N, C-alpha and C positions, 0 to 999 in steps of 0.2 A: 407378386404382391403389389398393389397399387401404391404410388407415391403418396406420402402424407404431407398435407399443407395445413399449417396452423395460422390463423389470422387473429391479430389483436390490434387494439388502438395503440397500445404502448407495450414494447417488448423490453424487459430489463434483463441484461446479462450480468448476473452476480447477485448474491443474496446476503451480503454483509450489511453493515449499518447504512451505507450509501444506498444500496438497492432496496432494502426493506423499508427504510424511512420514506423513500420516494414512492414506493407502491402504496403506502398508507396515506400519503398526502395527495394522491391523485383522486379525482372525483369518483364516487360510486357508480356513476353512469358510464364510466370507461371500462373497456375490456383490457385487462392487464395480464401479461404473461411474465412470470419470473423464472429464470433459468438458473439452476444451481449445479455445479460440477459434481458435488457429492450430496450429503444431506444438506438441508436448507441452511443451517447455521455453521457448517464446517468451512470457515474462512478465518481470516486474520482477526476479525472483530471479536470473536468469541474468546480468543486468547489474550486480548488486551487486558493488562492488569491495572495499570496506573489510574487513568480517569480521563476527564474532559476539562480543559481549561476554559474558564469563563469568569467574568468579573461579577462576583456575587457578594463580596464583602465591602461594606461602606469605607473601609480603610484602603481599598484597592481602587483602581480607576481604569477606564478604557484606555486612556493615554499611556498608562504604565504598561498595560498588556501589549499595546501597539509597539511601544519602544523596545520592550523585551524581545518581541518577535523579530523586529527589524535587526536588532543587534545579533541575535542568534543566526539570522539569515545571511550574515557577513556581507551586507551591501547589495544583495541581489533580490530582495523581496520587492514586490510591487506595493508601494505604500498605500495606494488607494484600495487595493484588494485586502491588505492586512486590516485596514480600518473597517472595510465592508464586513469581513468575517467576524472580527472581534466585537463589533457593535451588535451583532446578531447572536452572540453567545448566550446571554441570559435568557432570551426568548426561546432558544432551542433547548436549554436545560428545562425550562418550564414545559415545553412540548413533551419531552421525555417523561417528566413527572406525570403529565396528563395521560400518557400511554401506560403508566403503571410501574416505571422503573423506580426501584427503591434504593436511593443513595444512602450512604452511611450518615447518620445524624450525630450532631453534637449540640445539645440544647443550650449549652453555654455560649455558643456562637450565634447569638440572635442577629447580629449584623450581617451574617451570611445566611439568614433564613433558617437557622437551626441545623445547617448541614456542615459536616466536617470537611474542611478544606486542607489539602496537603500541598506541599511545595516540591517542585521538581527542577531539574537542571535548566538554567537560563531564566527562570522566573524570579522576579524580585519580591513577589508576594505569594502568600498562600491563596491559590485560586483554582486548584484542581479538585473538582467534586468527584467522588468515587463511591463505589460499592465495595467496601473493604479492599481487597486486592484482586477482585474478579469483576471489574467494571464492565469489561467487554461481554462477559457471559451474562451479566444482568441485563444489559441492553439487548443482546442478540436473542435471548430467550423470551424477553418481553415482546420485542417486535415480531418474533416468529409466532408467538401466540396470537397476537393481534392480526397478522396477515393471514393466518390460516382460517380466521373467522370471516374474512372478506369474501363475499360471494362473487364479486367481480374480478377476483384475482385467481388465475390458474397457475399452479406451481408445477414446474418440471424439474424434479430432482434427478440426479444421476444423468444429467445431460451436459454436454460441452460444445460450445460454439467452434466451428471449423473456420468460418470466414463470414464477413459481412456480405450481404447482397446489396449491390448498388445499381444505379441506372445503366452501368456498363454491361450488365448481364442481359439487357434488353436490346434487340436489334433496332438500329436506326433511332435510338433515343437521343433527344436533344437536351434532356433534363440532366441535372447533376444532383443526385439525392441518394440517401440510404433508404433501402426498401425492406430490410429484414436481415436474416442470417440463416446460413446452413448450420444445422445443429445435429451432433451425433447423440443418439439415444444409446447410452452405455449399456443398457440392458439388452437391447435387440441387436446392437451393432449397426443399425441403419442410420444414414444421414437424412434428416427430414428438413423440409422447407418451412421457415417461420417468416411471415410477412407482417409488417406493422406500419402504421403511419409515422410513429416515432420509435427510435431505438436508443437505449441508454446503456453505455458501458460502465459497469460498476464491478469490474472483475478483480480489483485489487492490484497489488504490486508485482514485482518480479524478482524477489530476493532468492528464489530457488535457483537462480542463475549462479549462485555461489555455493561452495561446498558446505560451509557452516552458516546456518541461518536460524533465526528465531521463528521464522514463518512456517505455516503448515504446508503440506505438499501441493496445495492448489495454487500457490502464489507463483505462477509461471508466466506472468506478463501477457496474458492472452489478449486483453483489450488493447494494450499499447501496440502489440504486433499487428492485430487485425486492422486497427485504425490507420497505422502506417501503410499497410498494403492497400488500403482503400483510398489513399491520397491525402491523409491528414498530417499536419506538421506535429513534431514532438519537440520538447524543449527540456534542457537541463538534465539529461540522462546521465551525465557524469557524476551527479550528486547522489550516490547511494549511501544511505545512512547505516552505519554499523552500531548496533546497540552495545554499549560497553560491557554489560553484565548478563551473560547467559550462563546457566549452570553448567559447570564442567564436570561431567560424570558420564561413563559409558552407557548408562541406562537412561539418560536424560536428554536425548538427542536435540530437542529444540525448545527446552524449557527456559523461558525468560525470567530473570529476577528483576522485578519491577524497580524502576528508578525512584519510586516513592520511598524505598528503604533509605536511599541517600538523602532524600528530602527530610527524613525523620532522624538523621544523624549517623547513618552507617558510614564507616570508613573503609577505604580501599587500602589493602596492606600487601606488602611483598611477602614472599615465603618466610622471611625471618621476622615478620611482624612489624616492619617499618612502614609507616604511613608515607605515601609518596606524592599524592596529588598536589599538596601545597607547593612543591617544587616546580610544578608545571603551570599553575594558574592560581591567582589570589582567591578565586571562588572555590578552589579545591574540588571536592566531590560534586559540588553543584555547578560546575562549569558545564557549558553545552556539550552534547553527546560527542561531537567530532573531536573536541579537545580531550575528553576523558578516554575515548576509544584509542586515540593516537598515543596517549600517555601509557595506557596499558600495553599496547602493542610494542612501544619502545622498551618498556621495562622487561617484558617477556623475552624480547630478542636480545636485550643486553645481558640478561641473566641466563638465557637458555632455559627459561622456565615454561612449563606447560600451561600455567595459569597464574592468576593472582587471587587475592581473597577479599571478600566483602564481609565486614564484621559489624553487626548491630547488637552483639551480645551484651554490650554495656548498658543497653536500655532494659527496663523491667520486663521480665518474662511475660507477665500478663498483657502488657502493652503490645509486645511483639505478636503474640498469639491472636489478640483481638484485631489488630490492624492488618496483619499479614497471614491470615489463616491458610491461603492457598500455597504460598511459598513455604511456610512452616510445615504444612502437611506433606507436601511433595518432598522436601528435603528430609523430613523424618523417615519417609518411606525408604530413602536411600542411605539411612544411617547417619544423617547430619542433623544435629539439634542446634538450630540457629539461635536459640536462647542461651547457648553455652559456648558455641564455637563458630568460627567464620565459615563463609560459603565459598568454595572454589568457583571462580568465574573466568570467562573469556569473552572477547568481543565476537559478534556474529552479525551477518547481514540482516538488516531489520526493516528498512523502509526505503521506498523509491520516491525521492523528492521530485524528480522530473516526471514527464508523462505526456499525454495527449493534450495539446494546447486547447484551452477553452476560454470563452469570454465570461462576463459576469452572470450570464444566464445558463452557464454550463454547456453552451453550444460549441461543438467542434467546427472544423473547417467544412465538413460535409453536411449540407442541409439535411435535417431529419435525424441527425446523430448527436447525442449528448454524451458527456462523460462526467463522472463524479467520483469522489474519493481518491484512493491512491492511484488509480488509473490516470487521473487528470493532472495536468500542470495548470494551476490557477495563478501562480505568482505569490502565493502565501508563504511558502517555505524558503524560497531563495536558495542559498547554498547549503542550508542545514535546517532541518525541521526542529522547532522547539518542542520539547516534550508535551504531550497531551493536546497538541493543536490538531492532530490528525482526525480524531473522531468529530471534533468541532467542524472541521472543513467538510467532512462527509455530510453532516446534517445541514449546514448552510447551503451548500451547492445542490443538494438534492431538493431542498425547499425551493431554491431558485429555478431549478429545472422543472419542477412540478408546476410552478406558477407560469413559466413560459409555455409549457406544453398546453396548459389549460387555455392560455390566450390564443395560441395558434390552432388548436384542435378544430374549431368550427370551419376553418378554411382548408383543412387538410383532407386530401382525397385518399381513398383506399388504394394501395399499390395494385397494379395489374399483375396478371400471372407472369411468372418468371420461369426459366428452365429449371427443372429439378436437378438434384445432384446426380451426376453421371458416373456410374461405376462399371460401365460396360466394357471398359478397356483395362481394368486393373484386376489383379489376382490377390489371393491371400498372401500375407507376408511369408517369405521363405526363411529369413534369418533375423529374428527379433534381437539377436545379439548386437546388430548394427545400431539399434536404438539405445540399448542399455549401455553399450560401450561408449558411444558418442556423448550420451548424457553425462556419464561419469567424467569423461575427459574434459568436456565443456566446463563443468562446475569446478574442477581442479585447477585448470589454467586461469579461469576468471579469479579464483581466490588467490593464486600465486602472483598473477601479473596485473590484475585490475582491482586490487583490494584496498586496504586502508592506506598504504604507502605505495606510490607508483613511480615509474620512470618512463621516459620515451621508449627506451629499448624494450622494457617489459610490455608496453602497450602495443608496439609494432609486432612483437612476438605473438601476442594474443590475437591481433588482427589476422595474421597469417593462419593461425590455427582455426579461428572462427570461420574464415573464408573456405578453408578446406572441408571442415565439417558441414558447412552449409551446402556445399555442392553435393556431398554424399547424401544428405537428408533430402534435398530437392529431387535427386534421382530416385531415392527410395519412395518419396511421397508421390511421385509421378507414376510409379509402376504398381504400387500395392494399395490394398484397401486400408483406409485410415482407421486408426484406433486411438484411444486416449493418450498413450505414451508418445506416439508419433506426433500428434497434434501439439502436445505440450513442448516436446523437444524442438519442433519447428518454430514455435513462438519464442522459446528461450534463446535460440540461435539468432533470431531476428533482433530481440532485445539486447543480447550481448553485443551485437554489431553496433547498435545505436549507442550503447554505453561507451564502447571503445572509440567510435568516431568522435563522440562528444568530448571524451577525455583527451584525445589527441589535439583537438582544436583549442582547448583551454590551456594556454602556456603560462600558467601561474598557479600558486597554491591559494585556494580560497575555500573556506568551509570544509565540506566533506571531500573535496578534491585536493589531495596533497601529493605533490610530485617533487622528488629530490632534484630534478633538473631545473625547476623554477620555484624556488622556495618562497619568494615574496609575492604579495598581491600586486597586480598591475591595474592601475586606475582605468586604463583604456579598455580593460576587459570587464568592466562593471556592467555587463549586459547579459541577458540570458543566452545560452547556447541553443540556437534554433536549427533543427535539421528539417530540410524541405524535400519531400519525395519528388521523383522525376515527373510524376503526373499530377502534381499539386495544382489545384484550381482555386483561386481566391473565392471566398464565400460571398454570395450576393448580399448587398446591404439590406437591412430591414429585418 
């Protein structure tokens, strides 16, 4: 069978809010390819419940949103980036409205344009616009509908990128540039060549590196791992956010209970009914996520409890059902009536605050390669992401990438032919148990040793285990035909190592990185943790 080569002006890896909004913002005259690991909207965006933070109320201000974000980020946010993103919030909400997203309305809030705004942890004002408690689904399905109607966009569902193609793949190349990607068609099992003038990583985060996570199965850090292997710097990988409240039930594996419940007055309770958050922070349940997650972790360990409880039953039943239909419906399926009883909850890995370093245009260190959304490190989140700033970041940086690509496209040349994927010296896998066993071991030791509370001893133990597993997977990858699970495991091990390295370097407790060996903040470490690959080349100016 002949090798297949696909060519596009822009190749977007990932189909969440970052990827699809970028595809829609690129000109109709450009050929765009969008690659999705599963169905087009099967990513973290569709599961986002809370909403998008933006200054829409006259009683709120840009400065207040900026200061709240800086405070949540525990001193590591880039102030200029925070202002850049926050200032573009209202326009991006209007862009979503133009696409057809229907946010929950409240006609009495005329100062907010008639939209209902909720409040979440770290915010000093109501500024989270939402579509009931299924905002991500409203955005994802709307963008999906729009992008399927675009004739210049080709969709590749059930495809997963193996690695980026760079100038290194060309003999005697003096250039330093991204040319495309090798991509596995999960249907045929063949690795195909995709070439493009510009490539965008919008592959989401890496929370599947942990045993317990709110994320879907596709969140395996693919873009971060591929960019690192291609010579890009990564930053702040030690700051993995654990969402404080995921539903604790054997049939609810990854169901997140939106923070908006706490914004509307829900209380966190111990098994005996005692409210405990006021003991940990004057903001109580509305403290930033790192504070709440550590408090829950502390109480569970102190009491030997399997979970704590989130109670909103003191609010009117009609209010609960109207504002939280997704949470109410899912809990009811499991025999929990949240209008009458509390919800059992536990923390779970939720968001990757670090990622591939990008500039204000979403450009990575590798010319021709961009990154947006959870894959990227922009400087917005610092040591802890404030609730509902993530979808905003996706939209702002995809808008920036689209504008930069449009500016550079006239001078961009088509990539020349590159070697196709070579499977001539590999065979069919002989023991898939190697992949499944190593996957399970990785996620367990990352949860135990590199979780909410860390120590130097735990981190060193995790590093030894990660190194050993990486060697086994490299050997397996070298000898056998690649499949989806092997690709994801290889990427997760790469990301795990980046997380552990970063955590070992930060000898203080700040934001999401909390270590018993260094409990205080250290002002000398008020800088991002930047990891530089051995083959890193500084990006040319311009």
